[in-house]
N, C-alpha and C positions, 0 to 999 in steps of 0.2 A: 410168721402170720402174714398171709398174702395182703398187699396194699390194694384196697378196694377204691382209694381215690382216683377219679378220672381225671384226666387232664382238660384243663380249661379249654373251651372253643373259643378261638380268636374270631373277631368279626371285623368286616371292612372298618367299621366306626372307630375301632380301636387304632388301626393304621393311621387313620386320617387325623386322630387326636395325636397321635405321637408324632406326626409329621408337621402339626400345626396347619393342618389343611383342613377345607370344608368337605364334608361328606359327599356333597355333590361333585366337588372337584376330583375325588378319587374315583368315585363312579364314574365320571366321564372318562377318565384316562383308561380305566378297565373296560369300559365299552369299546373305545377304540382300538384297544388292543386284542378284540375279539372274546371277551370273556361276557357270559351271559349271567349278568347280576341284575335283581330286583330293587334292593335296597341296601341301606349302609349296615343292615342288621344280618347280610348273608354272610356265610362263613368265608374266611380268607384263607386262601390256600399260599403255599411257599411260591408257586407260580405267579399268583396275582401280585403278592409282595415285590416279586423280583422285576415285574413289569412295570409297576408304579415307579420304583427307584430307577429303573432304566430310563424312563421317560422324563424323570426329574434331572438326572444327570445330562441328559440330551439339551434339554432348554437351558441347563446351568452353563453347559459347553459353549451353546449358541452365544450367551450374553457375555461370557468370558472372552471369547474371540472378539466381540465388538469393543472391549475394554483393551484387548492387547492392541488393535487397530489404533485405537485412540492414544496409546502409549508410543507405538510406531511413528505417529504424525505430529502429535502433541507433547508427549510426555505426560506421565502421571506422577505425581508426589507420593512420596513414601508415607509409613504409619497411618495417621488418622484417616488421611484423605484414601487410602486403599481400603480400609476398614468401612468407610462410607461407601466405595464403591461396590464392595462385596455385600452390603446390607441392599444397596440398590439392586443386585442381582438377585437376591432371595427374593426380595420383593416383587420384582418382575417376574420372576418364574412362577411364584403362585398366583399373580395375577393372570398369566399366561394360561394357567390350568382350569380357572375359574370356569363354571360351566356356562355356556351362554344362554342368554335367555331365548324363549321359544319364539320362532320367527314368527312375525306378523307382516302380511304382505306390504301394508303401506309404509309402515315404519322400515322395513328392510330396504325399501327403495330410496328412503331418505338417507339411510345410513351409507349406501353405495355411493350415492351423490356426493355426501361429505366426504367420503374416503377418496374419491376421485379429485375432489378440490385440494386435498393434502398431497397429491402424487404431482411431482414436477417431472416432465419429461425433458430431458436436454440431449443436446447432439453432442457425442464424443469428439466431434471432428472440429468443433468451433470452440475457440478459446472463451472461456468465462471470467471475466474479471469481477473483484468485489463489488465494484459499482453496478456491473450488469446483473450480478446475483442479488443484490438489495433491491433492484427495480423489479425483480420476477418475484422475490418474496413479498414486495410492498413495505420494505422497512427503508429507513435511513441507513447508508452505508457505515455511519459511526456505529450503530448497533451491531452490525456483523463484525467489524473490527475489536470492538469491545467485547463480545462474545468469544473471539479467539484469543484475545488478550488474557481473558480471564482463564482459558486453557491452557496458556503459556505460550501463545505465539502470536508473532507480530505481523499483521498484514498492512499492505498498503491498498489505497483505494483503486488502483489500477492494477494490481497484482492479478496475473491468471492464476486460477484456483484449479488444483489437481482434482481427479474424481472422487478419491478418498476424502479429500478435505470438504468439496462439496456435499456430499452425503452427511458428513459429520455435523458441518454447519447446519443444513436443512433439518437434521434430527434434532438439533437444540431448539429451534423454532417450531418443532411440530410437524416438520413435512418430511416427506420421503423421496428420494431422487432416483428416477430410472434413467438409463441411458440408452437411448434408440436412435438409429438412424433413420430419420424421417423418409428419406428416399435413398434405400441401400444401393450402393453401388455394386453391381451384379459379383457375386462372390464367385472368386476363381481359385483355382488350386495353387495356393502360394508357392513360390519358387523355393528350392533349397538354398539355404544359406551356405554356400560353399565357397565363397571367395573372403580373402582377407580385406577387411574395411580400415581404411586410413583412420586414424584416431582424430576425432574433432575435439580440438583443445581450446577452452574458454580462459582468457588471461583476465584476471581480476586483480584488485588490490586498491590501496587509499590514492587519492588524487595526487597527483605530482610525485608518485614513486617511480615512473619511468615505464608503463606498460607499453605505451605506444611507441616510444623511442627503441624500447626491445624489439619489438615487430619491425620497427623501421629498419634496424640493423638486419634482423633476419631475411627482411623482403629487399633489402637495398633501397628503399624509398624514402621520401622525407613528407609523409603524411602529416607528421605533427606540425611541422612548420606552416602547412596550410590552413591548420584549423586557427579559428579566431581564439587569441588567449591562449592557444597551443593547448587546449582542453579538448578532448574528443567529444564532439556535440550528438554523434549516433553511431549505432553499431556498425562495424565493418567486419567482413569475413574473408580471409586470404588464405591460400594454399601455397605450401613451400615444399621441396623435395630434400631429403637427407640420406643418404647412401641407398639411393635408388628406391626410396619409400616416401610416400606423400603424408603430409600432416595438414590438417586444416585448423586454422587459428581463427576464433572470434575474439576481436578486441571490443570490451565493453567500456563504456564511458566511466569516467573516473569521478564525476561528480555526484554527490550524495542524493542530488534529486533525481538521477536517473537509475536509481535501485530498482524500480520495476522492469527497466530494460534488462539490468544485468539478471534478473530472476528468469527472464524470457530466454537469454543465452543459455542457462544452465540447463534448458529443457533437452537439448540436443546434444549435451557435451559428454565427452567419455573421459577427459581428464581435465582439472583444473590447475592452471599455473597461478600460482600467487605471487605476485611481484611485491616484494617488500624492500624498502630502501634501508640499508644497514646504518645509515646516518640519522634517521628518525625512528626506526623501530617499529613496533605494533602501533597503530592508529585505530580511530574509531571503523572507518570504512574497511580495515583490514580485517577487523573482527566480524564485520558485516558480511564480507567476502567469503570468510570461512564457514560462517552460519549458512550462507547460500549453498556453499559447496557441499557442507555436510547434509543440508535437507535434501540435496539433488542425488546423495549417496554415490558420489564419483570421488575417486583417489586425487589427493592434492600432491603437487610437487611445488616446492617453495624456491623461486628465483631470488636470491639475496643479492640485490641490484645496489649500485653505485659503490663497489669495493673499492674504486680508483681514486676515492675522496679522502682526504685526511681525517675527516670525523667519521670514518667508517668503524663500526662495533659489531662486528659478525656475531661474537659469543654473547653479548648482551641482548641481540636480536634473537637468537635460538632460544635465550631463557624465556624471553616474552613469549615466543611463540609455543613453547612447551607448556607455558601456562594456560594456552588456548588448545591445547590436547593435540598439538602437532610436534611429536617426538622427533629428533633427527636421528638418522639410522645410526651415527657412530655412538649415539647416548642409548643406544639399544631399543630404538623405536622403528617405525615403519614409514616415516615421511623422508623423502630424499630431498635434501636441500642442496642447491647448486649456487655457489658464489659466482655472480655476473658481473659484468660493467657493459651495461647498453650502449656506452659512449665508444669505447675501444673494442667491443666484441669480445673481450676476455671472458671464457666460460661459456660462452653461448653454444658452441658444438658440444660441450658436456650436456647442457641443458637440453637439446635435440636429442641426444644419445638416451638421456633419461626418459623422455618422451617416449621414443620408441621401445624402450626396455618395458616401461610399465604398460603399453599398449600390446605388448607381445604376452604379458602375462595374462591381460584380459582377454586375450583369445578373440578379437573382435571379428565378428563375421556379418557378411551381407551378400546380396547377389544383384549384378547389373542387369539380369534378365527380369523380363516382366514389365508390368506398367509401374512406372515411377510414383514413389510416395516421398513428401518431404514437410518441412516445418517451416513457417514463415518468421524471419527474424527481424524483418523491417519492410515497412510499406510508404511510399511518397508518391506524389504528383511530380513528374519529370518532365521539364520542358520539351515540348515536340515529341514526347512518348507518351503522355497520359500516364494512367495508375501504373507504377512497376512496384516489384516486392523482390527483396533478397529471400533467398531460398537456400535450405540446406537439405539436399537430397539424401533420404535415410535408406532407400532401397530401389532397385530398378532403374531406367535411364529415361530422363525425359529429354524429348525431341521437339524440334520444329513442328509447328501444327496439332500438337497434342491438345485436345479438349481436356480442360481441368476444372475440378470444383476446389476452392479454397475457402475453407470455412463456409460462409453464407454467400459468397460470390463465385463466379465462373468466368471463363474465358477461354481462347485457344492461343495456343503459345505463337506469338508472332516474331519473338525475337530471344535469343539467350546471350548474355553478356557475362563473361568470367570475371575474376576479380582483378585482372589487368586491363580491362575495359576492351577486350578483344570479342568480337562476335563469333559465337562457337554454334555447331549444329546439334550438339547432345550434352548432356551433362549426367555424370554417373553418381554412385554412392559417395557421400562426405564430400560432394563438391559444392563450393558456394556458388551461387549463380544468381544474376538478377533477370526476372523474367518479365516480358512484355506481353501485352494482350489481354488483361484482366478488365472485366467490365466495371469495377469499383475497386476500391482500396480494401483489402483483406486487414485483419488485425494481426500485430505480432502474436504468435504462438498457434495461429491457425494451421490446420494440416492441409497439405496439398495432395489430391489424388487425381489420377489419369482417368477417364472414363471413355465410353466407346464413341460417344457423339457430342456435338456442342448442344445439341437440343436435350441430351440426356442432362448434361452439366447444367444447363439453364434450370431444367425442372427440380433438380436436386436443390439448386441454390435458392430457387424462389420458395420451396417447401420449406427449407430451415428458415429462410427470413419470416416467412410468414408465422411460422410457430414462435420464434423469439420475439417479433412483434407482438403477438397475442399474448404471450406470457408477460412480457414488459408493460403492456398496457393494463392489463388486469392488476398487476403489483403497483403501478403507478396511480391507479384509482384509489387504492387503500392509502397509497403513502400521502397523497393529496389531502384526504380526509383527515388522516392523523395531523398532518401540519396545520391544516386549518384550526383543528381542535387545539394543537398545542399553541397557536397564536391568541386564540382566546383567552386561553390560561395565562399564557405568560405576557401578552402585550406584544406589539411589533418590535422585532429585532432590527438594529440598524444593520443594513448589508451594502457593500460595494458590488453593484452588477457589472458584469463583465462580458465581452465576447472575446474569446482567444484564437486566433489563428495560427498556424505554424507550417513549416515546410515539410514535415512528415509527421507520422503517427507516433513514432517513438517521442519525438520532440515534445508533440502534443501532450502526450501522456505524463510526460515529466513535468511540463508546466502546471498542467491540472492537478498532478498529485502533489506538487509543492504548495499550489495555493490552497488545496483543500486541508493543509496541515496548519494554515496560516490564520491568526487572528490577533487582533489588538484589542484588549479588554472585551466588549460582547460583541465588538463588530468584525466580521468577516467577509471576505471575498464571495461572491456569487457567480459561477460561470452559468449564464443563461444559455449562451450558443458556443459552440466549439466546431473547428473545422480544420481541414488541411487545404491548402493553396493559398492563393492571393487574396488578399483583402478587397472585396467587391462591393458593388452599389447596393445589393440587398443585404449585406452586413451593416453598410451606412443606414440604410433605411430602417432596418430593425433597432440600431443605435439611437436613432433620431426619435422613434416612436415610443421607445421604453427608456430613453434617458440613460443609453449604456457608455462605457468605455471600451474603446476596441484596442486589444494588445496583439502585436504580431511579432511572432519570434522566428528570426530568420526568412521571414516573409514580408512583402510591401503592399501597399494599396495600388491598384491599377489608376490610370489617370482619371477614368471616369469616377472611381470612388473618391479619389483626392478632391476633384471639383465639387461633387456632391457633399462632401464632408465639410468642405469651406463654406457652402451655401447653408448648410443646416446647422453649423457650429458644432459638430460631432469631433470628439477628442479621439485622434488615433496616435499610439505610440507604438514605435517599433523598437526592436531590439535584436543583438547577435550574442550577447552574452547572458546567459541566464541569471547570474548574480544581479545585474543591473535591471532586470524586469521585476525580481522579486524584492529588490530596495526599493524601487519605485511604489510597487503595490503596497508595501508597508507604510511608505510614508503617506500615501494616499488614506489608508486606514487611520493613521494617526490623526488626519485631518477629520474624519469623520466622527473619532470619539468624543463623548461628551466629556468637557473638561470638568475636573473638581477644584473647587475654590479653596486654597488653604492660606493660612496666616505665615507671612514669613516677618520675624521678629527685625526691627530696625535699631532700637533704642530705647532708653529709659532717660527720662526728664524730670526734675523736681521743681516745683512752682515756688518761686522765692518771693514775688510780689504780684499785685494785681492792679492794673492800670485801666481807669474808666476813658474810653476815647470817644469822641461824639462820632455817631454814624456806623461806629463799629461795636460798641458796647464793651464789655469786659475783656481786657487782654491781659495773658499772663506772661510775666516776666520768669523765665526758667533758665536754669542751669543743666547742661546735658551732662548727667552722670555716666551713662555708657552707650556706645553705638553712635547713632547719629539721629536726627530729626530731619524729615524731608516735606516740604511743602506738598499737599496733595495726598499724604499718606493718612492712614487712620490711626486713631488716638482713643486708647483706653484711660479714662479719668478714675484714678482709684483714691479713696479716702480711707486709710487704714486697709482693712480686708475688703471693703464695700466697693464694688462698680458702679459708680455713679452716672456713668454717660459713656457712649462710644459714639464717636463722629470724625469727620474729616477736618485735618488742618488745613483752613482755607487761607491763612495769612501767615507767613513766616519772615520775620526782619531780624538783620543783626545791625544793631544801632538804629540807625534811620533808613538803612538800605534794605530792600527787599531781595531775599535770597531763596534758593531753592533747597539748599542743604546747610545744616549745622552741625559741627562734628563734635565728638566727646571732648568735655573740658572747657567748652564754650558757653557764653551766655546768648540767650536770644529772646525775642518776643513773638508770641504766637497766638493765634485765635483759633478755638475749637467751634466748629459749625453747631449752631443752635444750642449754646450752653453758656448760660451767664452765671451758674452759682459757684464758679470755679473760686478756691481760696489757698492762701500760702499754706504749703505744707502737702498739697495734693501730688499724688505721683502720677506721671502721664507715661504710659506704655504704648510705644509707638510701633506700628507695624503696617505692612501693605498686603492687600490681598492679591494672590497670584494664582494663575491657571495652571492646573498640572493634569498630567494624563496616565491614566492606570494602562500600563503596557503588560 
């Protein structure tokens, strides 16, 4: 018998229900795909169903790529967290395809303005630090650092942020970041990368593990002995030659306060040499250096230093390094580990060979043709030279008289000085060079570009500076309002207001970074003004008007500033070692912290007799049961479990003599202030009140 049942007609509404979407959302997708549909009751074809599914897959892929990007930069935990992320994706996809409301002219204009407010335009050639970005967003830097920490990444206040990280952080606060060159350097046809590039090697490791001493041996110099306290105070870049091939070294400072500078060094590096003393093994800064290198995505070669010392333990050090993910080649891993002695030079040739071997596998390419590009490692005010910057050239050749833009400053090359202190006429790829002729100090991490004219360079720099200023002012306005609101809610916090001056940008950042992490109780240092160069009259004026303390790191006040400071009573403190500066600030903070009063028990005495003395009243004859009794100490009079009185011991005698202390096992006579009802059998708990600070 023939089956007369007709197949059920599927409608668009059926698909919407199955996908958990609104009818309007599905209709919107179909209309975008070119289907002419009137309502959700229209017939659903296989082509329509396929179009909707493809659109959903497209949106899902887009969101999943964002998650992959987060994994790549921050890392994403497994299990429950990934399920949460998946739910977020599904929710966002559904939200994405919801039918937008019908446009209304007035409201549409408002929406466009709101959208514009949430877009931050940044220049990709200017380094943006955590602090800069906080100002642009109108947030406290602590909020930015906290948000990154929640996502599994540790930031410092002066750390230069990558483009990916800026985008992700902005997204967390509801903003979108666009990278646009405000005044684009004329696009040129890029030269083909057909030349072998010398590897740029960053030397990292724990303080006093021998980084600079190792480079000293390689360069046959004595830089470490010239450093105050034999600790490298700023980044240096040097070039050496081995087997006819050049290697550029960046020596990063060892003290933990300079972690921001180490991160900057990793921006241009091809290979990291991790120096680990086999007498001490893996330390805190060793792990930190490994994290920096891994974040930069560069290969690590380990220099196992101090093998000439009796306490050397190479195998233990290798085990500790393997726990950090660096497995030696001989153990089946891919990390080259070279035993060396920076003192005797043993193993140094093998280390250089290892660097050249890794560089060969990386197939590093560049070109010396075309306009130069580079990255700033360090900048400072040099006596008789003005603003100078140490730059690593990444491509092209930099020459005398070249007009340049560096971040949001500009200039014309007036001089080039190589790592040996010699004046040179040009610098090629991977060459570390100090440049003279800048209008202002750039920031470490800023990109250098050669342009057609000095006029053009000035225009570009001014436009970049204007945009940055505008963004920061907008953000700072929000921040000021937030801070006022917080102060109203919480009350005024105690602060130690400071002016900080240093000899270079790198040193200044290190000090500011360390101060930002310092607090004693609810008291913390606040840097009201900072700068590079000598301490001047204007600094003293500001300090006098606002009651600030001036700290100088590797810099001194000029004569006029000294005289004015004496007249105004302004405190100026200068330092050559960062430890001393931080220690002093901590002591200053301790002086500002409100102390808490606590009891310190002294002893217990028992009243044996009570004597009535003219002009004094009742005096207790006591036996000191434990500890001691002191004149001027506080006393709690107890009868059984009841506390009758608390007061000061105003008189203390041993026989007829006035004494200050009576020890355990001895008798004494004492008078408790404002208490006449004392009786034999009463117990006196003696204590003194002391001030303590919560650090």
